[in-house]
N, C-alpha and C positions, 0 to 999 in steps of 0.2 A: 588402548589406556590414553587419559587424559594429557596432557604436557605440562597444566595450571591446576593443581589439586584445588586449587579455590572455584573455582569455576566448574559445576557440575549441572548447570540448567542453563541453558540461554532460553528467554521468552522474547517472542516478535509478534509486534501487535502492527498490520502495516495499516494509517487509514486515509481517505480518499484525499486529490486535489486541492491541495493549500500548497502555496509556494512560503519558500523560509521567510523572508522581508513582509510578506502578508501577515504570518505566525507570530513569526519569532523575530522580525528585525526590530522592534521597538526593545526589546527585554535588552538592547545593547545600552539604553538609560540603565539599567539596571547593572552594567557590565561592559566598560566602556572597551572591554580584549576582544567581544562578538561584534563580528562583520555585517552589522544589521545596518539601518537606517539612518539616515542625519533629517531628512526632513529637506534637503536640500536634493533629491534625487526626481526628475523626470521623464516624461513623454512626451513628445507635441502630437497632437491631434493626428497631424497627415508630415508624413516625413518627406516630400518632398514640396511641400511649400517652406520654404525658408521661413519666411514671416507667420507660419503657423504656432496659433497658442500651445502652451505648454500643458500638460495635467501635470502638478507637481503632487510626488509621494505624500500620502496623509496619517494620521493615525486615526480610530473613531471607528473604526471598521462594526459592525454590529451583524446580524441575520442577512444572507445574502441569497437574492433570488430575482432574476433567474440565474441559468449556471453558466459560467464562463466559454468561450471556445477553449479547446482542447486538441481538437487535431491533428493529425501531423503535420497536416499543410496549416492551419493555423498555430502551431506554435512556429512553423518555420517563421514565417509575418512579423510573431512577437520577438524571434531571435533577433531578425536580419533586418526588421523594418521593413521589406518589400512583399506581395505576394509572393506563392509559390504559383509557378506557371507548369504545368506540364507540358514536356516534351520542349522547355524551352531553359527551366532550371534544372540548374543541377541539386538534387537536396541535402547533397554537402557543398555548400557554395567554396571557394578558395579567400573571400572575404570574410574577416574575423565578425562574429553574432555582437551588434553595438550593442541588443538589449532595448532596442529606442520602439520597437512596434508595437508595444502591448495596447497603447492608448489608442490607436490607428485602427488593429484589431477589434478591441472589444468595442468603439465605434460603427462597427461595422456591421456585429450581429446585433446591436441595440443603440439607438442612440443616448445617449445618459450613461454606457454600462462602462467608460472609461475611469470615474470618480471611483467606481467599486473596486476594478483590478488594481490601481492606484493609488491603492490602503491597505493598511494593516491593524490591526488588533493593539490595541494600549494592552499593556501586561495585568492591568488590571481585571483586565474582558476576560483575559483566558488565566486565573487565578491556580489553575493542577498547574499547567506549564510554566507560570512562575513560580512558583514552589520549588518543581522539578529540577529547574535553568539555574535556581538557586541554590540550593542543596545537593547534585550531580554534576552531568557532564552535556553541555549543550555541541554536538558536531557541526560547526558553520560552511564543514565544504563540504556537504553529502547531495548528490545528483541522481537525478531519475538514470536509470539506466540504458532510456533512449527516450530521443523526442516525438514521444506518440502519448497515446491513452491508457488507460487504464490495465486491461487487458495482456497485453504486451511488457507493460513494466512489472504489474503482477506475475509475470511465470517469469523473470528475471530473478526476485528473490531468494527464489528456493533451487532454481536451477542455472541460474547466471546464462541463460538466451530465454531468447523468446520463439525458436525453432523459425525463423523469417517472417512473423506473425510483427504487424506492423498498424494492424488493427483488428477487431473483429474479425474473425476466420472459422465459419458456419461447418465448413469438413471438417476442418482441425478437431472441431468443438463437440462433434457428434464423435470420433475417433480418440479426442483424448492429446494430447498434446506429447510424441513421444520421448523425450529429450531424458537422460538420468537428473535426476534430485538427490538434493541433501539430505531426504528422507532413506533415497533407496541406499547412500554411500553409508551414515548411518547404523540401517538395519544390516548391511552386511560383513557391517563390524562389529555386533555385539553390542550397540546403542541402543537406548529406547528414542523416541518420540511419539507425541502428542495433536491431535487441530481439535482443539474447543470452539465447535459454530455455534452459530445462534440462526442461521438460517443454511439451506445445502451448501454446503461450502464452497469456496472459488478454487479452495486447491486441487479439487477434483477434474479441472481441467485438464491436470496431468493423466497421464494414459494409464502410467504404472502404479495409482495411489488407487485405480480402480478394482486390484488385487483382492481375490480374496484374504490371504496372508496379512494385508495390512486392514480386515475390517475391525480387529478389535484396539487400534489407535487413532477413532476417532469419538469424541466424546461430544453429548451437551451442554452447553456451555453454563446451561443454568443448571442443569442436573448435578455437573463433576466439577467442576472448576474451584468453586470454592471451596468441597468439599473433599481434593488433591492435595489443595493446597494448604488447611488445617491438618491431613493425615499426610505429609511429606510423602506424597505420589508422585507427585510431579514426575513427568519423564526427563531426560536430556535436553529436549529440542521440542518445544512448546510453541506452536504459533493459536493466535488468540483471533477467530476471529468475528468479524463485529454485525450486527444490522443493517443490512444493503438496504432497506426500503422501508417509507415513514410512515406509519401506519397513528390513527391518534390515539390508540394505547400501546402504539411500541413502537414509539419515535423513531426515526434513525439515528442510529450513533455512531457512522463513520465519517461526518466531516463535510461528506459531498453536500454542493450546494443544491438543493434548497433546503440541507435540514439543520439545523439548531446544532450550530458550534456548541454549546454547551453542554449537548446530550452527548457527543463525543467528550469534553471534558468530563461526564458522570461519569461515562463508562472508562475512561484515563485512570479516573479516581478510583471505581470498584476495581480494577485490575492491580493497582498498584497496592492498593492496603490489606486485596488478599493475597497479593505474595508477601508482602513485608509480615504478617501477622506468620508466617509458616514455618516449621523448624527447617526448612530450606532456605530461608532469605541469604544467610550468608553465603551460600554457593550460587547463586543467581546472579545473572548478569541481564537484563531486562531493556530489552531495542526497542524506541518506539521512532517507527517514519512514517513518511506516505511517498504512496506510487507514485502521484506525478503532481507538477503545480496548478492544471485547472486551470489555468489562464489568469493566472494572479503575478502581479509583476513581481520580478527577481534582480535586483542589479549585476548581479556576479555574473560575467560570460560563461557561456557553457562550453566545457572541454572539445576540442576536435582533438583528430589525431588517435584514438583510441581503438583496439583492436576489436578486428570483428569475434562473436564469439567461436564457429563454426563454419566462417565462408559460408555461410549460405545468403545470399540478397533476398533483400524483403520483394512483393509484387509492386507488379504493375499502379500507375503512373509512378511510382516514388522511386526503385529500384534500389531501396537504403540500404547501403553496404554496413553498417549500425559500427559506423565508425567515428560516431561524435554521442556524449552524451545527452541527457535532455536539462532540466533546468533544476536549479539546487532546492532541496524541501528539506523540512523540517526534519532532524533527529535529536534525539535526548537518548542519554544513555543511562543507564540507572543501576547501583550495584552498590554494596555496603562498602567494595573496595574503590569505590571513588571517592576522590578528594571535593570536599563543596567547594562552587562557582568554578569549576572546569571548563575550559574550552578546548574545545579537540578541533584544532585547524586543519589543513590538510594532511597525509599521510607521510611518513619516509622512505617509502618501497610498495613492494622490491621493485619499482620499474624507473628511473625516473619523471614519467609523469602520471606513475599510475595515482587515481584518485580514488577516493572515498564514492561508491555509489554502491546498488542495490546488490552485487554480486559480490560486495562485503562481505554479505551475512554468511554465504557458503564459505566464501574464503575463508573468515573468523573461525567458524564452526568447523572447517577441516584444522586448522592452524590449532585450534584449543584443546580438540578431540583427539589430534593425529592421526587422522584418518588419512589412505595411503597416498590416493588422487584427487586432482580437481575435475569439477564438473568440463569446463571448457577455457578455453583461451582466454575468455575474461575474467573467471574468478583465481586463476593462476595471475592476472595481470593487476589486481584490484587492490586497496590498502585492506589491511585487516587492522584492527583499531581494538585489540585486547590490549594495548597500549595504554588503553585508559584507565586503566586497574595498577593506578602508582599506589594507594594506600597498603602500609607494611601491615597492619593488621586489621581488619572490620572494626567497620564504625561504628560506634553506638547510639549514635545522634541524630540516627534517621529517622524522618518525622513516619511517626505510625497510622498518622490521617493525614489527607489532604486537605484543602478549603471546598464549600460549598460551589458551585457555580451556579449565576445566577442566568433562568432562563431569558434568551435572546429576545427569539418569536415571538411574536403578541397573539397571532392569531394560530390555528390550530392546525395540525400535519394536514398536506394538501394532496389527500387520496385518491381524488377522479384527478388530478396531473397526470398526465402521457409521461411512460416512462423512459431511465435516463437512459443511454447507451450502456453502460454497466450493468444497468437492471434486464434489460432486451437480453444482452448474454446471460445473466445468470435464470433466465424466465424459461429461453432456449438452452444451457443448460440443462435446468428439469425436463423439458422435453425429450430428453434422451431418457429418463431414468423412468417415462411411464410411455412411448414408445409412439406419441407423438411428431418426433423427429420424421417417422414415416409418409405423416401424410403429406399433402400437396400446401398445407398451411405452412407447413416450415421450410426455411423460418421467418422470414417479414411478415409474411399474414399473420403468423402468430399472436405478433405482438406489436403491430403497425397501429390498431387502435387499444393495446390494452391502458388501461390505468394503474395503480401504483397497488389500491386498493385489490385489483384485478390479478396482476401480477404475484402481488403474497400469497394469494388465496391459492390462483394456481399451483404455485410451489408445492402450499401446504398438502394439496391435493395429489401433487405429483408424488410425494411421500405416501400417501396410502394409497397409491395403489403397488408399491411394492413391498407396502406391508402383507394387503391381501393376497397380494402373489404367491408371499413366500409364506403366509400360516394356508393357500389353499395348496401348496404343494405335494410330491408325494410320501415323503416321509412326514406322516399325519402322529407319529411320536414324538420326534423331535421336540427336546425341549423349545422352549418362547426366548429368542432372543431378546438384548434391548432393540428398544425400535433405531435407532441408529446404524446397527448389527444390522437388524433387517430389508433395512433401507440398502445398505451396502452391500449385502450378501446378493439381491435381487438385481442392485446393477450389476455384479460382478462375473452373473451366470449369464450374463450375453446379449441379456436384453433389452440393453441401449442400444 
């Protein structure tokens, strides 16, 4: 039984690769209580040269291309101001993070990129977020769970651990990551969940979600989300997954560079307006956050001395002990039980050094639904954010619609561009669905020359293999299942 009768549905949307200062830093001009930017922030081009010119943080961000560096070693340099040296540099040094290496690392990626990573969006450029920040709550002290790239941080969102992953791990990708998830906890205690996806969902990186018992929990976003909102059929825990591939007809809406942020704004607007029009609105808490900072500057030092989730040490050459968090990321909390213009800073517990990070999501779900146990030592430590629900009655002045964003990118989607690291991982996940992981092209040859358009088509074709395998199965008299269920049934039958 839930301990807070007000909230019966938690909705989670995790966007891609943007820091707090980059997306929301200039919201401080709207509300001085927000720990954003003033324009006095800067980074040197060279941290070792005392006479190095400085790059000041500016406004005016628009379309970003190419993608800044955000590997674990790139993030090390951004945070500590010196390059990582395998075998010589401890991945968690004793010196405090100075947040002074963003410009230097960006120039190493590409000359001139420092101006890109040292800038942020003006509030009017991201009008959907501007409205949500003014009307609901922004958390200005929410960090990525670890200083690494997309996949490990996304794993933390629903399981409070990456099970030792600090980057792509193809072996675990094939098998599925084995840790218990918040989905399992909810299911085991009689609560419902649903995953609404636009491509094969990244949540299938979890092995447990590949079980037949969960096939009915996956829903094509375009077919089911708005209908379930309208009919009041949203489950207790809702995960919305976006389009990770950028095509001319269907642009990427996940905010990952080089995708147009206006498409991400449209997606958030679409999700919000569907929730707002639902008869369940007064029972909903909607969480928008980002997996990691994507190489963009943030001025808040990253916390150290945090607990390892499960005492698993990451692989060489870093041997990361999961003892520090990643860079601060944008997080917006939405509910009619939240007062207008709320700013949520750091948590008040459960430990003196607790912070908001992705493990705060399963920690809060556990608390709100009174679940029996934590997933790991990390969600037991992480702050919970139900404290943001301070209104005594549900507000009636929440906006019904949000502003319409203006397109930023002046060119068409770069369908012929090479895949990003995360897109490669998604294609490799699809290869476990159609059997290509058994071929000698897996994992690297499969994706090394693949374009975005080819990757998206490959994923569609991988699904078709599963449809056909199911329809040609032994039980020819069985009722036809939905395409999402057919795909997951085949997946769970062991063909992966």
